[in-house]
N, C-alpha and C positions, 0 to 999 in steps of 0.2 A: 542248133546247138553242136558244138564241135566236141569230137572224142579224141584224146590223145592217149594211146596205148603206150605206157613203159614197161617192157618185158624183160625178164631176166632174174637170175636167182641172187645177185648181189644186194645188199642192203642199200636201197636208195630212197629211204624214208626222208631223210633229213633233206636231201636235194629237192624232192617232190613237195615237201612242207614249203621250203623256200619258194619254189616256182608258183605254188598255190597262193601264198601270200602277196607275191609281187603282182600276180595277175589280179586278185582281189583289189589290191591297192588301185589298179589301174580302172576300177569301176566294173570288172568281170563278175557275175555270177558263177562261182566255181564249186564243183563237188569233186573231191579227192575220195577215190574208192580204194579201200584196203582190201586187195586180192591177194595179199602175202599169206604165206603158209601157216604162219604162227600169229597173224593178226597182230603184228607189231606195233601199229599206229596207237593202240590203247595205252601203251606206255608213255608215248609222247603228249597225248592230250589229256591224260587224266580221267581214263574211263575204266579203269579196273574194278571199281566197287559199284558203279551204276551203269552198267553198259545199256547202250541206246543205238537204235540201227543207224541214225543220222545225228551228228552233233556240230553245232557251229564253233568254230576255233579260228581265233585270229582274223575273223572276217571273211572266212570261207567255211564251206561244210566238208565234214569227213564222214563217210559212210564206213562203219567197221562191223556192221551186223549182217553182212550178206555172204552166202557161200556158193551162191550161182547166180548167173547172169539173168536168169528170168525172176529171182528174187529182188534184185537190184532194180529191175524195169519196173516192178510193181511199186517199190518205194519211190520211185522218181516219179511216176504217175500220181501218186498220193501227194507229192509236193506241187505238181502242176495243178491239180485240183485246189489246192491251197493258194494258188496264184503265186508260186515260187518256181519259176523257170530257170534253168542253169545255161550259162552262155557256153562253158567248157566243162566236160567231164574228164577228169585224169584218172587213170587207172594204173595202180602198181600192181602188175599181173606176174605172180610166181607160179600159177598153176597153168599149164598149157591147155587144160580143159575149161578155163572160167569162161572165156570169151567164145561165143559160136563163131562160125566162119563169117556170118553176116555182119557181126560187129568188127571182125577184122577187115573187111572189104569197106566198110563205110567210113572206118576212122580217117580222120583228116591227117593225124600224125602216128606214125608207128615208130618207136624209138627202142633199139636193142641197146640193153645197158650191161656194162661189166666192169670189172675192175682188172688189173693187170695180172692176178695170180693164174697160175696154170690149172688150178683145181676149178676156178670159176669158168674158164675158157673149155676145159674139157667138159663139164657138167653142162654148160651151155650148149656146146655142141649136142649133145644127147636131147636137150630141151627142144632145140630147133629141129631135130630129126622127128621127134613126136609131133611138133607143131605142123611141120609140112607134110608129114606122112598121113594126115587125116584126109579120107575119101573126099575129093571136091575142093581142096584148099588150094586158093589160086598160086599161080607159080610167078606172077609178074608183078606183086605189090612192092611198093617204095618202102625200104626202111632206112632210117637214120642210125647212126652208131653213136653211143655216148660212152665214154671212159669216166669212171668216177674214182677218186682217190690216186689220181695219176701222179706219178714220181719219175725223176730221173733214174732209171734203172738199167740201161745199156741194152734194154730188150728192143728191137725194132719193130714199129708198127705193122709192116707188111707180114712179119712172122705171126704177131698176135691175131691179126684178121684172117690168116690162112685157116683158122679154126672155123670161120663162118662163111668164107667167100664161096664155099663149094654149094651152098644152099639155093635154091630156085627164086631168088628175089632180086628186086633191083636195089641194091645197097648203094647208098650215097657214099662217094669216094672218101670225102673228108670227114673224119669223125669230130665230133664235139668232145672236148677235153676239159675236165674240170680239174685243177691242180689241188694236192692236198699237202696240208702240213698239220702238225700236232695241235695247232691252235683250233683247227676245224674240228677235230676229235673232242677236244676240251668243250667247245661250244656245244656241240650235239648233247655231250653228257649233261651239260648244265641246263639246256632247255629241256631235255626229257625230266630231269628230276625236279625242276621249278615249274614244270608244264607251261611253259613260256615258248615264244619263237623270236628271238633275237636275231637280227641279220648283220647288224652293224659292225660286229667284230670279225665278220668274215674277211679274209684277205682281198686286197685291191685287184688282184689277178683273178681270184675266183669270181667275184662280183662281175668283173669285166666280161668274164666267159659266159656266165650264167646270163647276164643281159643280153649277149649276143645269141645264145641259144633261143631265148624266149622271143626276142625280135624277129629273127628269122622264121619261127614256128608261127608267130602271128602276123607276119608282115608288116612290122613296125620299123620305123627308122631307130638307131641306136638310142638317140637321145631320149625318145619316147619310153624305152625300157629303163632307161636311166632314171628318169623321173619316178616312175612306178617304182624302181627299188627304193629310191629315197623316201617315198611315203610309206613303203611298208616298213622301212627303218624305224619310222616314227611311230608306228602302230604298236601297241601293247596287247598281248594276249589276255 
């Protein structure tokens, strides 16, 4: 089982739903874990009235009922007894205390996620101070950088990442960047209110970069990611 930790305080729920859907369309058994502070995935998957710890959505599972890593592990063990083993567990982590140090060490991918806002950068720096300040936290773990809602704004990337580069981690030099336009926000809102997961209306550049991210994290050729995306576009929630 692979573990991917997406850490940071910006809203990354739509992006992680898209990634989970594409991986599921490729045949992976995926569990997406809501470790956000406000448990926001309930609004996307229609679980406001009947909360369950784990629910299937668009071909993958979403865990919304866990507030601690220990409880999540118990839930996953129950699924294993039911002969449902996951290939990939994706965590949307907004609390620096959710994952124990052992989970950070074992994770195949650790992705720090931010947008371009100064507030997110400032709060993110304090978040990382808390994370790396834990006694015994490793000082050499590899982290990828992912920018969401990226726009041309005249702010240079080296300035943005100056907020993060002082921390004792091995930061991959080239960030992943997912471009943003108002159509993406419109799609996110439509998906939430209709409790669906459409991917087809996403811009061509966004899809290309999303496939590149997934392909590099999975060790796939680009065409394999592209095929999985096409299958996910045809799937209905």
